[in-house]
DRENDO-1510 file (C-alpha; in Angstrom, 1 decimal, always signed):
<recs>
REC; n; res; u; v; w
REC; 1; MET; -12.0; -7.8; +11.7 .
REC; 2; LYS; -9.2; -8.5; +14.2 .
REC; 3; GLN; -6.3; -7.2; +12.2 .
REC; 4; TYR; -5.4; -5.8; +8.8 .
REC; 5; LEU; -2.1; -7.1; +7.5 .
REC; 6; SER; -3.0; -8.0; +3.9 .
REC; 7; ILE; -5.7; -7.1; +1.4 .
REC; 8; HIS; -6.8; -10.7; +1.8 .
REC; 9; ASP; -7.9; -9.9; +5.4 .
REC; 10; LEU; -11.0; -8.3; +3.7 .
REC; 11; PRO; -13.8; -10.8; +3.1 .
REC; 12; ASN; -15.0; -8.8; +0.2 .
REC; 13; ILE; -13.0; -6.0; -1.5 .
REC; 14; LYS; -15.8; -4.5; -3.5 .
REC; 15; GLU; -18.2; -4.4; -0.6 .
REC; 16; THR; -15.6; -2.8; +1.7 .
REC; 17; ALA; -14.8; -0.1; -1.0 .
REC; 18; LEU; -18.5; +0.7; -1.3 .
REC; 19; GLU; -18.7; +0.9; +2.5 .
REC; 20; ALA; -15.8; +3.4; +2.5 .
REC; 21; ILE; -17.5; +5.5; -0.2 .
REC; 22; GLU; -20.7; +5.6; +2.0 .
REC; 23; LEU; -18.6; +6.5; +5.0 .
REC; 24; LYS; -17.0; +9.3; +3.0 .
REC; 25; LYS; -20.3; +11.1; +2.8 .
REC; 26; ASN; -20.3; +11.6; +6.6 .
REC; 27; PRO; -16.9; +10.7; +8.0 .
REC; 28; LEU; -17.7; +11.9; +11.5 .
REC; 29; GLN; -20.8; +9.7; +12.1 .
REC; 30; PHE; -18.9; +7.0; +14.1 .
REC; 31; GLN; -16.9; +9.2; +16.5 .
REC; 32; GLU; -18.4; +7.4; +19.5 .
REC; 33; LEU; -16.9; +4.2; +18.3 .
REC; 34; GLY; -13.3; +5.3; +18.9 .
REC; 35; LYS; -14.0; +7.5; +22.0 .
REC; 36; ASN; -11.4; +6.9; +24.7 .
REC; 37; LYS; -9.4; +4.6; +22.3 .
REC; 38; THR; -5.8; +5.2; +21.3 .
REC; 39; ILE; -3.9; +4.1; +18.2 .
REC; 40; GLY; -0.1; +3.9; +18.2 .
REC; 41; LEU; +1.4; +4.8; +14.8 .
REC; 42; LEU; +4.9; +3.4; +14.7 .
REC; 43; PHE; +7.1; +4.5; +11.7 .
REC; 44; PHE; +10.3; +2.8; +10.9 .
REC; 45; ASN; +10.3; +4.7; +7.6 .
REC; 46; ASN; +9.3; +8.0; +6.3 .
REC; 47; SER; +5.7; +8.9; +5.4 .
REC; 48; LEU; +3.4; +11.7; +4.2 .
REC; 49; ARG; +0.1; +10.3; +3.0 .
REC; 50; THR; +0.1; +7.2; +5.2 .
REC; 51; ARG; +0.9; +9.2; +8.4 .
REC; 52; LEU; -1.5; +12.0; +7.8 .
REC; 53; SER; -4.4; +10.0; +6.4 .
REC; 54; THR; -4.2; +7.3; +9.1 .
REC; 55; GLN; -4.1; +10.1; +11.8 .
REC; 56; LYS; -7.1; +11.8; +10.1 .
REC; 57; ALA; -9.0; +8.5; +9.9 .
REC; 58; ALA; -8.4; +7.8; +13.6 .
REC; 59; LEU; -9.5; +11.3; +14.6 .
REC; 60; ASN; -12.7; +11.0; +12.4 .
REC; 61; LEU; -13.5; +7.9; +14.5 .
REC; 62; GLY; -12.9; +9.7; +17.8 .
REC; 63; MET; -9.6; +8.0; +18.5 .
REC; 64; GLU; -6.4; +9.6; +19.9 .
REC; 65; PRO; -3.3; +8.9; +17.8 .
REC; 66; ILE; +0.2; +8.6; +19.3 .
REC; 67; VAL; +3.0; +8.8; +16.7 .
REC; 68; MET; +6.5; +7.5; +17.2 .
REC; 69; ASN; +9.3; +7.6; +14.5 .
REC; 70; PHE; +11.8; +4.9; +15.3 .
REC; 71; GLY; +14.4; +6.4; +12.9 .
REC; 72; ALA; +14.9; +9.4; +15.2 .
REC; 73; GLU; +13.1; +8.5; +18.4 .
REC; 74; GLY; +13.1; +5.6; +20.8 .
REC; 75; TRP; +15.5; +2.7; +21.3 .
REC; 76; GLN; +16.7; +0.7; +18.3 .
REC; 77; LEU; +14.9; -2.6; +18.5 .
REC; 78; GLU; +16.2; -6.1; +18.3 .
REC; 79; PHE; +14.0; -8.6; +16.5 .
REC; 80; GLU; +16.0; -11.9; +16.5 .
REC; 81; ASP; +15.3; -14.4; +19.2 .
REC; 82; GLY; +18.2; -15.7; +21.3 .
REC; 83; THR; +20.6; -12.9; +20.3 .
REC; 84; VAL; +23.2; -11.6; +22.8 .
REC; 85; MET; +22.4; -7.9; +22.9 .
REC; 86; ASP; +25.9; -6.6; +23.4 .
REC; 87; GLN; +25.9; -4.3; +20.3 .
REC; 88; GLY; +23.9; -1.2; +19.4 .
REC; 89; LYS; +20.4; -2.4; +19.9 .
REC; 90; SER; +19.0; -1.5; +23.4 .
REC; 91; GLU; +15.5; -3.1; +23.5 .
REC; 92; HIS; +13.9; -6.3; +22.2 .
REC; 93; VAL; +10.6; -6.3; +20.4 .
REC; 94; LYS; +9.3; -8.8; +22.9 .
REC; 95; GLU; +9.2; -6.2; +25.6 .
REC; 96; ALA; +8.5; -3.2; +23.3 .
REC; 97; ALA; +5.4; -4.7; +21.7 .
REC; 98; GLN; +3.9; -5.7; +25.0 .
REC; 99; VAL; +4.6; -2.3; +26.6 .
REC; 100; ILE; +3.1; -0.4; +23.6 .
REC; 101; SER; +0.1; -2.7; +23.8 .
REC; 102; GLN; -0.6; -1.4; +27.3 .
REC; 103; TYR; -0.7; +2.2; +26.0 .
REC; 104; CYS; -2.7; +1.6; +22.8 .
REC; 105; ASP; -5.8; -0.2; +21.7 .
REC; 106; ILE; -4.5; -0.7; +18.1 .
REC; 107; ILE; -0.9; -0.7; +16.9 .
REC; 108; ALA; -0.1; +0.4; +13.3 .
REC; 109; ILE; +3.3; -0.4; +11.7 .
REC; 110; ARG; +5.2; +1.0; +8.8 .
REC; 111; ALA; +8.5; -0.8; +7.9 .
REC; 112; PHE; +9.9; -1.0; +4.4 .
REC; 113; ALA; +12.0; -3.8; +2.8 .
REC; 114; GLY; +15.7; -3.5; +3.1 .
REC; 115; LEU; +16.1; -4.9; -0.5 .
REC; 116; GLU; +19.3; -6.7; +0.4 .
REC; 117; ASP; +18.0; -10.1; +1.9 .
REC; 118; LYS; +15.0; -11.4; +0.1 .
REC; 119; ALA; +14.3; -14.1; +2.7 .
REC; 120; LYS; +14.5; -11.6; +5.5 .
REC; 121; ASP; +12.2; -9.2; +3.8 .
REC; 122; GLU; +9.6; -11.8; +2.9 .
REC; 123; ALA; +9.6; -13.0; +6.5 .
REC; 124; GLU; +8.2; -9.6; +7.4 .
REC; 125; GLU; +10.4; -9.4; +10.5 .
REC; 126; VAL; +9.0; -6.2; +12.0 .
REC; 127; LEU; +5.3; -6.7; +11.2 .
REC; 128; GLU; +5.4; -10.4; +12.2 .
REC; 129; ALA; +7.2; -9.6; +15.5 .
REC; 130; PHE; +4.5; -7.1; +16.5 .
REC; 131; LYS; +1.8; -9.5; +15.5 .
REC; 132; LYS; +3.4; -12.2; +17.7 .
REC; 133; TYR; +4.1; -10.2; +20.8 .
REC; 134; ALA; +1.5; -7.4; +20.8 .
REC; 135; THR; -1.7; -8.1; +22.7 .
REC; 136; VAL; -3.8; -5.7; +20.6 .
REC; 137; PRO; -4.8; -5.6; +16.9 .
REC; 138; VAL; -2.0; -4.8; +14.4 .
REC; 139; LEU; -2.5; -2.7; +11.3 .
REC; 140; ASN; -0.1; -2.7; +8.3 .
REC; 141; MET; +0.7; +0.8; +7.1 .
REC; 142; GLU; +3.2; -0.7; +4.5 .
REC; 143; SER; +5.5; -3.6; +5.1 .
REC; 144; SER; +8.3; -5.2; +3.3 .
REC; 145; VAL; +6.1; -6.9; +0.7 .
REC; 146; GLY; +2.7; -5.3; +1.0 .
REC; 147; HIS; +0.7; -2.0; +1.3 .
REC; 148; PRO; -2.9; -3.1; +1.9 .
REC; 149; LEU; -4.2; +0.3; +2.9 .
REC; 150; GLN; -3.0; +1.7; -0.4 .
REC; 151; ALA; -4.5; -1.2; -2.3 .
REC; 152; LEU; -7.9; -0.6; -0.6 .
REC; 153; ALA; -7.7; +3.1; -1.5 .
REC; 154; ASP; -7.0; +2.1; -5.1 .
REC; 155; ALA; -10.1; -0.2; -5.1 .
REC; 156; ILE; -12.2; +2.8; -3.7 .
REC; 157; THR; -10.8; +5.1; -6.4 .
REC; 158; ILE; -11.5; +2.6; -9.2 .
REC; 159; GLU; -15.0; +2.1; -7.9 .
REC; 160; GLU; -15.6; +5.9; -8.0 .
REC; 161; HIS; -14.2; +6.5; -11.5 .
REC; 162; LYS; -15.0; +3.3; -13.4 .
REC; 163; PRO; -16.7; +3.6; -16.8 .
REC; 164; ALA; -20.1; +1.9; -17.3 .
REC; 165; LYS; -19.0; -1.4; -18.9 .
REC; 166; LYS; -19.1; -5.0; -17.9 .
REC; 167; LYS; -15.4; -5.8; -17.5 .
REC; 168; LEU; -12.6; -3.4; -16.7 .
REC; 169; LYS; -9.1; -3.7; -18.1 .
REC; 170; VAL; -6.7; -2.6; -15.4 .
REC; 171; VAL; -2.9; -2.3; -16.2 .
REC; 172; LEU; -0.1; -2.1; -13.7 .
REC; 173; SER; +2.9; -0.6; -15.5 .
REC; 174; TRP; +6.5; -0.4; -14.3 .
REC; 175; ALA; +8.3; +2.9; -15.0 .
REC; 176; PRO; +11.9; +4.0; -14.5 .
REC; 177; HIS; +13.3; +5.4; -11.3 .
REC; 178; PRO; +16.9; +6.3; -10.3 .
REC; 179; ARG; +16.7; +4.4; -7.0 .
REC; 180; ALA; +15.9; +0.8; -6.1 .
REC; 181; LEU; +12.3; +0.7; -4.7 .
REC; 182; PRO; +10.4; -2.0; -2.9 .
REC; 183; HIS; +7.7; -4.3; -4.4 .
REC; 184; ALA; +5.0; -3.6; -1.7 .
REC; 185; VAL; +2.7; -1.3; -3.7 .
REC; 186; GLY; +2.9; -3.4; -6.9 .
REC; 187; ASN; +2.3; -6.6; -5.0 .
REC; 188; SER; -0.8; -5.3; -3.1 .
REC; 189; PHE; -2.3; -3.6; -6.2 .
REC; 190; ALA; -1.9; -6.8; -8.2 .
REC; 191; GLU; -3.4; -8.9; -5.3 .
REC; 192; MET; -6.3; -6.5; -5.0 .
REC; 193; ALA; -7.0; -6.4; -8.7 .
REC; 194; LEU; -6.8; -10.1; -9.1 .
REC; 195; ALA; -9.1; -10.8; -6.1 .
REC; 196; HIS; -11.6; -8.1; -6.9 .
REC; 197; GLU; -15.2; -9.5; -7.2 .
REC; 198; ASP; -15.8; -7.7; -10.5 .
REC; 199; GLY; -13.3; -9.9; -12.2 .
REC; 200; PHE; -11.0; -7.3; -13.8 .
REC; 201; GLU; -8.8; -8.1; -16.8 .
REC; 202; VAL; -5.4; -7.6; -15.1 .
REC; 203; VAL; -2.3; -6.9; -17.2 .
REC; 204; ILE; +1.2; -6.2; -15.7 .
REC; 205; THR; +3.7; -4.7; -18.0 .
REC; 206; HIS; +7.5; -4.2; -17.4 .
REC; 207; PRO; +10.8; -4.9; -19.1 .
REC; 208; LYS; +12.0; -8.5; -18.9 .
REC; 209; GLY; +13.7; -9.2; -15.6 .
REC; 210; TYR; +11.3; -7.0; -13.6 .
REC; 211; GLU; +8.7; -9.8; -12.9 .
REC; 212; LEU; +7.2; -9.4; -9.4 .
REC; 213; ASN; +6.9; -12.4; -7.1 .
REC; 214; PRO; +4.8; -14.9; -9.2 .
REC; 215; GLU; +2.8; -15.8; -6.1 .
REC; 216; LYS; +1.5; -12.3; -6.1 .
REC; 217; THR; +0.7; -12.1; -9.8 .
REC; 218; LYS; -0.8; -15.5; -10.5 .
REC; 219; GLY; -3.7; -15.0; -12.9 .
REC; 220; ALA; -2.5; -11.7; -14.4 .
REC; 221; THR; -1.3; -11.4; -18.0 .
REC; 222; ILE; +2.4; -10.4; -18.1 .
REC; 223; GLU; +3.2; -8.3; -21.2 .
REC; 224; TYR; +6.7; -7.0; -22.0 .
REC; 225; ASP; +5.4; -4.6; -24.8 .
REC; 226; GLN; +4.0; -1.6; -22.9 .
REC; 227; ASP; +2.1; -0.2; -25.9 .
REC; 228; LYS; +0.4; -3.5; -26.4 .
REC; 229; ALA; -0.5; -3.7; -22.7 .
REC; 230; PHE; -2.1; -0.3; -22.7 .
REC; 231; LYS; -4.4; -1.1; -25.6 .
REC; 232; ASP; -8.0; -0.4; -24.6 .
REC; 233; ALA; -7.2; -0.1; -20.9 .
REC; 234; ASP; -9.6; +1.6; -18.5 .
REC; 235; PHE; -7.0; +2.3; -15.7 .
REC; 236; ILE; -3.3; +2.7; -15.9 .
REC; 237; TYR; -1.6; +2.2; -12.5 .
REC; 238; THR; +2.1; +3.2; -12.6 .
REC; 239; LYS; +4.8; +2.3; -10.1 .
REC; 240; ASN; +8.5; +1.5; -10.1 .
REC; 241; TRP; +9.9; -1.5; -8.4 .
REC; 242; SER; +13.4; -3.0; -8.3 .
REC; 243; SER; +14.2; -6.5; -9.6 .
REC; 244; TYR; +12.7; -9.4; -7.7 .
REC; 245; LYS; +14.8; -12.1; -9.3 .
REC; 246; GLU; +18.1; -10.1; -9.0 .
REC; 247; TYR; +16.8; -8.9; -5.7 .
REC; 248; GLY; +16.9; -5.1; -5.1 .
REC; 249; LYS; +18.8; -4.4; -8.3 .
REC; 250; VAL; +18.1; -1.6; -10.8 .
REC; 251; ALA; +18.8; -3.2; -14.2 .
REC; 252; ASN; +16.9; -0.9; -16.4 .
REC; 253; THR; +16.2; +2.8; -16.5 .
REC; 254; ASP; +14.8; +3.0; -20.0 .
REC; 255; THR; +13.1; +6.3; -20.4 .
REC; 256; ASP; +10.9; +4.8; -23.1 .
REC; 257; TRP; +8.8; +3.4; -20.2 .
REC; 258; THR; +8.1; +6.8; -18.8 .
REC; 259; ILE; +4.3; +7.3; -19.1 .
REC; 260; SER; +3.5; +9.9; -21.7 .
REC; 261; ASN; +0.7; +10.8; -24.0 .
REC; 262; ARG; +2.1; +8.4; -26.5 .
REC; 263; GLN; +1.2; +5.4; -24.3 .
REC; 264; MET; -2.0; +6.9; -22.9 .
REC; 265; ALA; -3.3; +7.3; -26.5 .
REC; 266; GLU; -3.4; +3.5; -26.8 .
REC; 267; THR; -5.9; +3.3; -24.0 .
REC; 268; ASP; -9.7; +3.6; -23.9 .
REC; 269; ASN; -9.5; +7.1; -22.4 .
REC; 270; ALA; -7.9; +5.5; -19.3 .
REC; 271; LYS; -7.6; +7.1; -15.9 .
REC; 272; PHE; -4.0; +7.5; -14.6 .
REC; 273; MET; -3.2; +6.3; -11.1 .
REC; 274; HIS; -0.1; +6.5; -8.9 .
REC; 275; CYS; +0.3; +6.1; -5.1 .
REC; 276; LEU; +2.6; +9.1; -4.8 .
REC; 277; PRO; +5.2; +10.5; -4.2 .
REC; 278; VAL; +6.1; +10.5; -7.9 .
REC; 279; ARG; +9.1; +11.8; -9.8 .
REC; 280; ARG; +7.7; +13.9; -12.6 .
REC; 281; ASN; +9.2; +13.4; -16.0 .
REC; 282; VAL; +10.9; +10.3; -14.9 .
REC; 283; VAL; +8.0; +8.0; -13.9 .
REC; 284; VAL; +5.3; +10.1; -15.6 .
REC; 285; ALA; +5.3; +13.1; -17.9 .
REC; 286; ASP; +3.7; +16.4; -16.7 .
REC; 287; GLU; +1.3; +16.1; -19.6 .
REC; 288; VAL; -0.2; +12.9; -18.1 .
REC; 289; ILE; -0.2; +13.6; -14.4 .
REC; 290; ASP; -1.6; +17.1; -14.9 .
REC; 291; SER; -4.3; +15.9; -17.4 .
REC; 292; GLU; -8.0; +15.7; -16.6 .
REC; 293; ASN; -7.6; +11.9; -16.7 .
REC; 294; SER; -5.2; +11.9; -13.8 .
REC; 295; ILE; -6.9; +10.9; -10.5 .
REC; 296; VAL; -3.8; +10.7; -8.3 .
REC; 297; ILE; -5.1; +13.5; -5.9 .
REC; 298; GLN; -8.5; +11.8; -5.5 .
REC; 299; GLN; -6.6; +8.5; -5.0 .
REC; 300; ALA; -4.5; +10.1; -2.2 .
REC; 301; ASN; -7.7; +11.5; -0.6 .
REC; 302; ASN; -9.1; +8.0; -0.4 .
REC; 303; ARG; -6.2; +6.9; +1.8 .
REC; 304; THR; -8.1; +8.5; +4.7 .
REC; 305; TYR; -11.2; +6.4; +4.0 .
REC; 306; SER; -9.4; +3.2; +3.4 .
REC; 307; ALA; -7.8; +3.6; +6.8 .
REC; 308; GLN; -11.0; +4.7; +8.4 .
REC; 309; ILE; -13.1; +1.8; +7.2 .
REC; 310; VAL; -10.5; -0.7; +8.3 .
REC; 311; LEU; -10.2; +1.0; +11.7 .
REC; 312; LYS; -13.9; +1.0; +12.0 .
REC; 313; LYS; -14.1; -2.7; +11.4 .
REC; 314; ILE; -11.3; -3.4; +14.0 .
REC; 315; LEU; -12.9; -1.1; +16.6 .
REC; 316; GLU; -16.2; -3.0; +16.2 .
REC; 317; ASN; -14.5; -6.2; +17.2 .
REC; 318; LEU; -12.6; -4.8; +20.3 .
</recs>
């Protein structure tokens, strides 16, 4: 693997998840692979799980992580070509990406959607600029429209907790939130579930007007009745996202969509998943997230092993 920008960069999602589960048994066994190698973790937005788990994954492989937060450190970067830089931005990504490439063997980027200009967000300005100008592999730690490390962690978690049955029903459910949130997690989870080699039954449920990018959800059943969507489900993955059609808008905060025991009772003893952080009793009731069927902590733990298996594959090709 030369880079990891999308879940589709994996030739086989299930196989990679199984490799990560095997790696989890002895996470320090490949420390020589990353010896004398450096990874630069560049954060244009805040992080907890992504930052710590990716650092941990790098350390498990013997790498040295360097972390830079562009919100508080470093020069503000310019990404547009041909611009006259006579305003606030002091450095162009053309130079920055090439310079960082001299210090690091892998560059990992985290840069959220602005949720104001759909075309700009979908162009993946930051991620694509580093891909273009960096001379080392690039890793996506969440971009404007995707979060492939989270999606792989989700695949690992489903593999570890799936019931013994031929075909799983996996439901992605919108839930209310007071702020406008990006589509990245929902997009990548949908892409992972739809591309998974086990052939999941994928249902996406949300109020009308909250449809995700149809290119990301092609093949899924879209259901506007949440209770109907939850019927006989094996996994409930909950996440808020803002409107895609009315880009970045919050048009619905209906508390009936908060995940509670009422909805979970419709499932086939489903496991509850969320990428975290989560607003308790807004997105999900305490009774659900604190239940024995909640696997959000195990899911967060798997962020280390999703990052580690990806870094291992990239290191093997350096």
